[in-house]
C-alpha positions in Angstrom: 78.5 -22.5 17.0 76.4 -20.0 15.2 73.4 -20.4 13.0 70.3 -18.7 11.8 66.7 -20.0 12.2 66.9 -18.9 9.4 80.8 -4.1 25.8 78.6 -3.1 28.6 76.7 0.2 28.5 74.3 2.0 30.8 70.7 1.7 29.7 68.9 4.8 28.6 66.5 6.3 31.2 63.9 6.0 28.5 62.3 2.6 28.8 62.7 0.3 25.7 60.0 -2.0 27.2 57.3 0.6 26.6 55.9 -0.9 23.4 52.6 1.1 23.7 54.1 4.5 23.7 52.9 6.7 20.8 55.5 9.5 21.3 57.9 9.8 18.4 61.6 9.9 19.5 64.4 11.1 17.3 65.2 7.5 16.7 61.7 6.8 15.6 61.8 9.7 13.2 65.2 8.5 11.8 63.7 5.0 11.2 60.7 6.4 9.5 62.7 8.7 7.2 65.4 6.2 6.4 63.7 2.8 6.3 59.9 3.0 6.4 59.3 5.9 4.0 61.9 5.0 1.3 61.8 1.2 1.5 58.5 0.3 3.3 60.6 -1.5 6.0 59.4 -1.2 9.6 62.1 -1.4 12.2 61.1 -2.6 15.7 63.4 -2.2 18.7 61.0 -2.0 21.6 59.3 -4.8 23.4 56.7 -6.6 21.2 55.4 -9.9 22.4 55.6 -11.6 19.0 59.3 -10.8 18.8 60.2 -12.5 22.1 60.1 -16.2 22.9 58.8 -16.6 26.4 61.1 -19.5 27.2 64.2 -17.5 26.4 66.0 -14.7 28.1 65.7 -12.0 25.4 65.5 -8.3 25.8 65.3 -5.2 23.6 68.5 -3.5 22.5 69.9 -0.4 24.2 68.6 2.5 22.2 72.0 4.1 21.6 73.1 0.9 19.7 70.2 1.0 17.3 71.0 3.9 15.0 74.7 3.1 14.5 73.6 -0.5 13.5 71.0 0.8 11.1 73.4 3.3 9.5 75.8 0.4 8.7 73.0 -1.8 7.5 72.1 1.0 5.0 75.7 1.4 3.9 76.7 -2.3 3.7 73.5 -4.0 2.6 70.8 -1.6 1.2 72.9 0.8 -0.8 75.1 -1.7 -2.6 72.0 -3.7 -3.8 70.3 -0.4 -5.0 73.5 0.7 -6.8 74.1 -2.5 -8.6 70.4 -3.0 -9.5 70.2 0.5 -10.8 73.3 0.1 -12.9 72.3 -3.2 -14.4 68.5 -2.8 -14.6 67.8 0.9 -14.1 65.9 -0.2 -11.1 66.3 2.2 -8.1 63.6 0.4 -6.1 65.2 -3.1 -5.7 65.2 -3.1 -1.9 61.7 -1.5 -1.8 60.4 -4.3 -4.1 62.3 -7.2 -2.7 62.7 -6.6 1.0 61.5 -7.8 4.4 58.6 -5.7 5.5 60.0 -5.7 9.0 63.4 -5.8 10.7 63.2 -6.7 14.4 66.1 -5.9 16.6 66.8 -7.9 19.8 69.5 -6.9 22.4 70.9 -10.2 23.5 71.9 -13.7 22.4 69.4 -16.3 21.3 70.8 -19.5 22.8 69.3 -22.8 21.6 69.0 -26.0 23.7 71.7 -27.7 21.7 74.2 -25.0 22.7 74.2 -23.1 19.3 73.5 -19.4 19.0 71.0 -18.0 16.5 72.2 -14.6 15.2 69.2 -14.0 13.0 66.3 -15.6 11.1 64.0 -14.7 8.2 60.3 -15.3 8.6 58.2 -16.2 5.6 59.9 -13.6 3.4 58.3 -10.8 5.4 60.6 -10.2 8.5 64.2 -10.5 9.5 65.0 -10.7 13.2 68.6 -9.8 14.3 69.9 -10.7 17.7 73.1 -9.6 19.6 72.6 -5.9 18.9 74.0 -4.9 22.2 77.1 -7.0 21.6 78.0 -5.5 18.2 81.2 -3.6 18.4 82.0 -1.9 15.0 85.7 -1.6 16.0 85.9 -5.4 16.1 86.4 -6.5 12.5 85.8 -10.2 13.0 82.5 -9.7 14.9 81.3 -7.0 12.5 82.0 -9.2 9.4 80.2 -12.1 11.1 77.2 -9.9 11.9 76.8 -8.7 8.4 77.4 -12.2 7.1 74.2 -13.0 9.0 72.3 -10.1 7.4 73.4 -11.2 3.9 72.4 -14.7 4.8 68.9 -13.8 6.0 68.4 -11.5 3.0 69.3 -14.3 0.7 66.4 -16.3 2.3 64.1 -13.4 1.4 65.1 -13.2 -2.2 65.1 -17.0 -2.5 61.5 -17.0 -1.3 60.7 -14.5 -4.1 62.6 -16.4 -6.8 63.7 -20.0 -5.9 67.2 -21.2 -6.8 67.6 -24.3 -9.0 66.7 -27.6 -7.4 69.9 -29.0 -8.9 71.8 -27.2 -6.2 70.5 -29.5 -3.5 71.6 -32.5 -5.6 75.3 -31.6 -5.5 75.9 -33.0 -2.0 72.6 -34.4 -0.8 74.1 -37.2 1.3 76.1 -34.9 3.5 73.3 -32.7 4.9 72.9 -33.3 8.6 71.0 -31.8 11.6 74.2 -32.3 13.6 76.1 -29.7 11.6 77.3 -28.1 14.9 79.5 -31.2 15.5 81.4 -30.6 12.3 84.6 -28.6 12.2 85.2 -25.8 9.7 88.0 -27.8 8.1 85.9 -30.9 7.7 83.0 -28.9 6.3 85.2 -27.3 3.7 86.8 -30.6 2.7 83.3 -32.0 2.1 82.4 -29.0 -0.2 80.5 -26.8 2.3 81.5 -23.2 3.0 80.7 -23.6 6.7 79.4 -26.2 9.1 76.0 -24.5 9.2 75.7 -24.9 5.4 75.5 -28.7 6.0 72.0 -28.4 7.6 70.1 -28.4 4.3 70.3 -27.0 0.7 68.4 -23.8 1.7 71.0 -22.9 4.4 73.8 -24.2 2.1 72.8 -21.7 -0.6 72.4 -18.8 1.8 75.7 -19.5 3.5 77.5 -19.7 0.1 75.9 -16.4 -0.9 76.7 -14.6 2.3 80.3 -16.0 2.3 80.8 -14.4 -1.1 79.2 -11.1 0.0 81.1 -11.0 3.4 84.6 -11.3 1.9 86.5 -9.7 -0.9 86.9 -11.9 -4.0 90.6 -12.3 -3.1 89.7 -13.4 0.4 87.0 -15.8 -0.8 89.3 -17.3 -3.4 92.0 -17.7 -0.8 89.6 -19.5 1.5 88.5 -22.0 -1.2 92.0 -22.4 -2.6 93.3 -23.3 0.8 91.0 -26.4 1.0 93.2 -29.4 1.0 90.7 -31.9 -0.4 90.6 -31.5 -4.2 87.0 -32.9 -4.5 85.8 -30.5 -1.8 87.4 -27.6 -3.6 85.7 -28.6 -6.8 82.3 -28.9 -5.1 82.7 -25.4 -3.6 83.5 -23.9 -7.0 80.5 -25.7 -8.5 78.2 -24.3 -5.7 79.7 -20.9 -6.3 78.9 -21.1 -10.0 75.2 -21.9 -9.1 75.0 -18.8 -6.9 76.6 -16.6 -9.6 74.2 -17.9 -12.2 71.1 -17.5 -9.9 71.9 -13.8 -9.3 72.5 -13.3 -13.1 69.5 -15.3 -14.4 66.9 -14.4 -11.8 67.8 -10.9 -10.9 70.3 -9.7 -13.6 72.8 -8.8 -10.9 76.5 -9.4 -11.0 77.3 -10.9 -7.6 81.0 -10.1 -7.9 80.2 -6.4 -8.5 78.0 -6.5 -5.4 80.8 -8.3 -3.5 83.3 -5.6 -4.5 81.1 -2.7 -3.5 80.1 -4.3 -0.2 83.8 -5.0 0.6 84.6 -1.3 -0.1 81.8 -0.2 2.2 82.8 -2.7 4.9 86.4 -1.5 4.9 85.2 2.1 5.2 83.2 1.4 8.4 86.1 -0.6 9.9 88.6 2.2 9.6 
Protein backbone atom coordinates (compact mmCIF):
# COMPACT_ATOMS: atom_id res chain seq x y z
CA UNK A 1 0.00 0.00 0.00
CA UNK A 2 1.19 3.45 -0.87
CA UNK A 3 0.74 6.74 0.91
CA UNK A 4 2.38 10.09 1.47
CA UNK A 5 3.47 11.58 4.81
CA UNK A 6 2.13 13.78 3.26
CA UNK A 7 15.54 -1.15 -13.35
CA UNK A 8 19.06 -1.38 -12.15
CA UNK A 9 21.69 1.03 -13.40
CA UNK A 10 25.38 1.48 -12.69
CA UNK A 11 26.13 4.36 -10.39
CA UNK A 12 27.98 7.38 -11.74
CA UNK A 13 31.66 7.54 -10.77
CA UNK A 14 30.83 10.99 -9.35
CA UNK A 15 29.77 10.54 -5.75
CA UNK A 16 26.23 11.66 -4.96
CA UNK A 17 27.12 11.45 -1.27
CA UNK A 18 29.38 14.48 -1.47
CA UNK A 19 27.01 17.08 -0.10
CA UNK A 20 29.81 19.58 0.57
CA UNK A 21 31.09 19.88 -2.96
CA UNK A 22 30.97 23.42 -4.32
CA UNK A 23 31.66 22.46 -7.96
CA UNK A 24 28.81 23.11 -10.36
CA UNK A 25 27.98 20.10 -12.50
CA UNK A 26 25.91 20.31 -15.67
CA UNK A 27 23.01 18.97 -13.64
CA UNK A 28 23.46 21.71 -11.03
CA UNK A 29 23.44 24.33 -13.78
CA UNK A 30 20.30 22.79 -15.29
CA UNK A 31 18.55 22.91 -11.92
CA UNK A 32 19.54 26.52 -11.35
CA UNK A 33 18.39 27.69 -14.79
CA UNK A 34 15.15 25.69 -14.87
CA UNK A 35 13.99 25.61 -11.24
CA UNK A 36 15.83 27.96 -8.90
CA UNK A 37 16.12 30.98 -11.20
CA UNK A 38 12.57 31.03 -12.69
CA UNK A 39 10.56 29.58 -9.76
CA UNK A 40 12.76 30.02 -6.66
CA UNK A 41 12.65 26.24 -6.14
CA UNK A 42 15.81 24.58 -4.88
CA UNK A 43 16.23 20.94 -5.93
CA UNK A 44 18.43 18.72 -3.78
CA UNK A 45 19.60 15.29 -4.92
CA UNK A 46 22.85 14.81 -2.98
CA UNK A 47 23.24 13.62 0.58
CA UNK A 48 21.83 16.14 3.07
CA UNK A 49 21.38 14.94 6.66
CA UNK A 50 17.98 16.55 7.11
CA UNK A 51 16.60 14.66 4.09
CA UNK A 52 17.50 11.21 5.39
CA UNK A 53 15.92 9.48 8.37
CA UNK A 54 18.70 7.63 10.14
CA UNK A 55 16.50 4.66 11.04
CA UNK A 56 15.71 3.95 7.38
CA UNK A 57 17.74 2.68 4.47
CA UNK A 58 17.54 5.72 2.18
CA UNK A 59 20.03 6.88 -0.40
CA UNK A 60 20.45 9.65 -2.98
CA UNK A 61 19.19 9.06 -6.54
CA UNK A 62 21.44 8.01 -9.37
CA UNK A 63 22.39 11.28 -11.06
CA UNK A 64 21.36 10.11 -14.53
CA UNK A 65 17.79 9.67 -13.24
CA UNK A 66 17.43 13.23 -11.95
CA UNK A 67 17.23 15.38 -15.07
CA UNK A 68 14.70 13.14 -16.92
CA UNK A 69 12.45 13.27 -13.86
CA UNK A 70 12.78 17.05 -13.54
CA UNK A 71 12.00 17.51 -17.24
CA UNK A 72 8.76 15.58 -16.82
CA UNK A 73 7.92 17.44 -13.60
CA UNK A 74 8.20 20.66 -15.61
CA UNK A 75 6.06 19.36 -18.44
CA UNK A 76 3.35 17.61 -16.42
CA UNK A 77 3.10 19.74 -13.27
CA UNK A 78 4.71 23.19 -13.58
CA UNK A 79 3.81 24.24 -17.11
CA UNK A 80 0.11 23.25 -16.99
CA UNK A 81 -0.44 25.30 -13.83
CA UNK A 82 1.38 28.28 -15.37
CA UNK A 83 -0.62 28.03 -18.61
CA UNK A 84 -4.04 27.79 -16.97
CA UNK A 85 -3.26 30.50 -14.39
CA UNK A 86 -1.98 32.83 -17.11
CA UNK A 87 -5.03 32.19 -19.26
CA UNK A 88 -7.50 32.74 -16.43
CA UNK A 89 -5.74 35.35 -14.32
CA UNK A 90 -2.98 36.77 -16.53
CA UNK A 91 -0.66 35.44 -13.86
CA UNK A 92 2.54 33.95 -15.27
CA UNK A 93 4.10 33.56 -11.82
CA UNK A 94 1.67 31.09 -10.23
CA UNK A 95 4.27 28.42 -9.50
CA UNK A 96 6.83 30.97 -8.33
CA UNK A 97 4.28 32.49 -5.94
CA UNK A 98 2.68 29.23 -4.76
CA UNK A 99 5.35 26.57 -4.72
CA UNK A 100 7.52 24.58 -2.37
CA UNK A 101 10.82 26.32 -1.86
CA UNK A 102 12.60 22.97 -2.09
CA UNK A 103 12.13 19.65 -3.86
CA UNK A 104 14.21 16.89 -2.31
CA UNK A 105 14.86 13.74 -4.34
CA UNK A 106 15.58 10.36 -2.72
CA UNK A 107 16.71 7.32 -4.67
CA UNK A 108 14.95 4.46 -2.91
CA UNK A 109 11.75 3.37 -1.22
CA UNK A 110 10.63 4.81 2.09
CA UNK A 111 9.14 1.79 3.84
CA UNK A 112 7.12 2.33 7.02
CA UNK A 113 6.85 0.01 10.02
CA UNK A 114 3.25 -0.89 9.09
CA UNK A 115 4.37 -2.17 5.69
CA UNK A 116 3.17 0.83 3.68
CA UNK A 117 5.44 2.77 1.33
CA UNK A 118 5.63 6.56 1.38
CA UNK A 119 6.11 7.95 -2.12
CA UNK A 120 6.37 11.55 -1.01
CA UNK A 121 5.43 14.15 1.54
CA UNK A 122 4.97 17.90 1.84
CA UNK A 123 6.60 19.68 4.76
CA UNK A 124 5.00 22.86 6.17
CA UNK A 125 4.21 24.26 2.75
CA UNK A 126 7.92 24.72 2.06
CA UNK A 127 9.29 21.42 0.82
CA UNK A 128 8.25 18.35 -1.17
CA UNK A 129 10.25 15.14 -0.78
CA UNK A 130 9.95 12.53 -3.53
CA UNK A 131 11.16 8.95 -3.06
CA UNK A 132 11.71 6.08 -5.53
CA UNK A 133 13.52 8.22 -8.10
CA UNK A 134 15.73 5.30 -9.15
CA UNK A 135 12.70 3.06 -9.67
CA UNK A 136 10.84 5.44 -11.98
CA UNK A 137 10.58 4.03 -15.50
CA UNK A 138 8.95 6.51 -17.87
CA UNK A 139 8.12 3.62 -20.22
CA UNK A 140 5.90 2.09 -17.53
CA UNK A 141 2.58 3.95 -17.79
CA UNK A 142 1.06 2.68 -14.54
CA UNK A 143 4.13 3.54 -12.43
CA UNK A 144 4.58 6.90 -14.14
CA UNK A 145 0.97 7.90 -13.58
CA UNK A 146 1.21 6.78 -9.95
CA UNK A 147 4.37 8.83 -9.47
CA UNK A 148 2.81 11.98 -10.83
CA UNK A 149 -0.33 11.30 -8.86
CA UNK A 150 1.99 11.63 -5.85
CA UNK A 151 3.40 14.93 -7.10
CA UNK A 152 -0.09 16.37 -7.67
CA UNK A 153 -1.11 15.09 -4.21
CA UNK A 154 1.82 16.75 -2.45
CA UNK A 155 1.38 20.00 -4.35
CA UNK A 156 -2.27 20.02 -3.31
CA UNK A 157 -1.06 20.04 0.31
CA UNK A 158 1.08 23.09 -0.52
CA UNK A 159 -1.79 25.07 -2.03
CA UNK A 160 -4.16 23.98 0.76
CA UNK A 161 -1.70 25.34 3.32
CA UNK A 162 -1.78 28.66 1.45
CA UNK A 163 -5.57 28.73 1.10
CA UNK A 164 -7.50 26.12 3.15
CA UNK A 165 -10.41 24.22 1.65
CA UNK A 166 -13.87 24.38 3.21
CA UNK A 167 -14.29 22.70 6.60
CA UNK A 168 -17.54 21.31 5.23
CA UNK A 169 -15.53 18.85 3.15
CA UNK A 170 -14.43 16.98 6.25
CA UNK A 171 -18.05 16.70 7.39
CA UNK A 172 -19.13 14.64 4.38
CA UNK A 173 -17.79 11.29 5.65
CA UNK A 174 -16.33 12.00 9.11
CA UNK A 175 -17.16 8.60 10.64
CA UNK A 176 -15.23 6.61 8.02
CA UNK A 177 -11.81 8.18 8.45
CA UNK A 178 -9.40 5.60 9.88
CA UNK A 179 -5.69 5.21 10.65
CA UNK A 180 -6.03 1.62 9.37
CA UNK A 181 -6.73 2.77 5.81
CA UNK A 182 -4.15 0.26 4.48
CA UNK A 183 -6.46 -2.60 5.46
CA UNK A 184 -9.23 -1.31 3.18
CA UNK A 185 -9.53 -2.52 -0.42
CA UNK A 186 -9.91 -0.12 -3.34
CA UNK A 187 -13.43 -1.41 -3.97
CA UNK A 188 -14.55 -0.94 -0.38
CA UNK A 189 -13.06 2.56 -0.25
CA UNK A 190 -14.89 3.58 -3.42
CA UNK A 191 -18.17 2.15 -2.15
CA UNK A 192 -17.80 4.27 0.98
CA UNK A 193 -17.21 7.42 -1.06
CA UNK A 194 -13.40 7.58 -1.00
CA UNK A 195 -11.38 7.77 -4.19
CA UNK A 196 -8.64 5.56 -2.68
CA UNK A 197 -7.96 3.72 0.59
CA UNK A 198 -5.37 6.35 1.58
CA UNK A 199 -7.99 9.09 1.31
CA UNK A 200 -9.66 7.47 4.34
CA UNK A 201 -6.84 8.60 6.67
CA UNK A 202 -8.32 12.08 7.26
CA UNK A 203 -10.01 14.94 5.43
CA UNK A 204 -6.66 16.51 4.45
CA UNK A 205 -5.47 13.39 2.65
CA UNK A 206 -8.99 12.83 1.32
CA UNK A 207 -9.03 16.24 -0.38
CA UNK A 208 -5.50 15.80 -1.76
CA UNK A 209 -6.29 12.32 -3.07
CA UNK A 210 -9.47 13.52 -4.77
CA UNK A 211 -7.55 16.40 -6.36
CA UNK A 212 -4.67 14.23 -7.52
CA UNK A 213 -7.07 11.57 -8.88
CA UNK A 214 -8.74 14.22 -11.04
CA UNK A 215 -5.38 15.53 -12.23
CA UNK A 216 -3.86 12.09 -12.84
CA UNK A 217 -6.61 10.82 -15.14
CA UNK A 218 -8.44 12.20 -18.14
CA UNK A 219 -12.00 13.33 -17.45
CA UNK A 220 -13.31 10.28 -19.29
CA UNK A 221 -11.11 7.98 -17.19
CA UNK A 222 -12.06 9.69 -13.94
CA UNK A 223 -15.78 9.58 -14.81
CA UNK A 224 -15.49 5.91 -15.74
CA UNK A 225 -13.87 5.14 -12.38
CA UNK A 226 -16.62 6.89 -10.43
CA UNK A 227 -19.45 5.56 -12.61
CA UNK A 228 -18.19 2.00 -12.11
CA UNK A 229 -18.77 2.22 -8.33
CA UNK A 230 -21.52 -0.24 -7.50
CA UNK A 231 -22.79 1.46 -4.34
CA UNK A 232 -25.11 4.33 -5.32
CA UNK A 233 -24.46 6.22 -2.07
CA UNK A 234 -20.72 5.90 -2.49
CA UNK A 235 -20.96 7.22 -6.04
CA UNK A 236 -23.05 10.16 -4.84
CA UNK A 237 -20.49 11.00 -2.14
CA UNK A 238 -17.62 10.88 -4.64
CA UNK A 239 -19.41 13.32 -6.92
CA UNK A 240 -20.10 15.61 -3.97
CA UNK A 241 -16.43 15.57 -2.97
CA UNK A 242 -15.47 16.23 -6.58
CA UNK A 243 -17.73 19.29 -6.60
CA UNK A 244 -15.98 20.67 -3.50
CA UNK A 245 -12.58 20.31 -5.19
CA UNK A 246 -13.86 22.01 -8.36
CA UNK A 247 -15.33 24.85 -6.32
CA UNK A 248 -12.16 25.26 -4.26
CA UNK A 249 -9.98 25.73 -7.33
CA UNK A 250 -12.51 28.12 -8.87
CA UNK A 251 -13.24 30.20 -5.76
CA UNK A 252 -9.80 30.34 -4.15
CA UNK A 253 -7.55 30.34 -7.22
CA UNK A 254 -9.83 31.17 -10.17
CA UNK A 255 -8.63 28.01 -11.90
CA UNK A 256 -10.71 25.55 -13.90
CA UNK A 257 -9.50 22.18 -12.64
CA UNK A 258 -11.01 20.41 -15.65
CA UNK A 259 -8.95 22.59 -18.00
CA UNK A 260 -5.90 21.76 -15.90
CA UNK A 261 -6.87 18.09 -16.02
CA UNK A 262 -7.14 18.14 -19.83
CA UNK A 263 -3.75 19.78 -20.33
CA UNK A 264 -1.99 17.48 -17.86
CA UNK A 265 -3.50 14.45 -19.61
CA UNK A 266 -2.22 15.69 -22.98
CA UNK A 267 1.26 16.20 -21.54
CA UNK A 268 1.23 12.81 -19.81
CA UNK A 269 0.29 11.01 -23.01
CA UNK A 270 3.09 12.82 -24.83
CA UNK A 271 5.77 11.58 -22.41
CA UNK A 272 4.36 8.04 -22.44
CA UNK A 273 4.56 7.68 -26.24
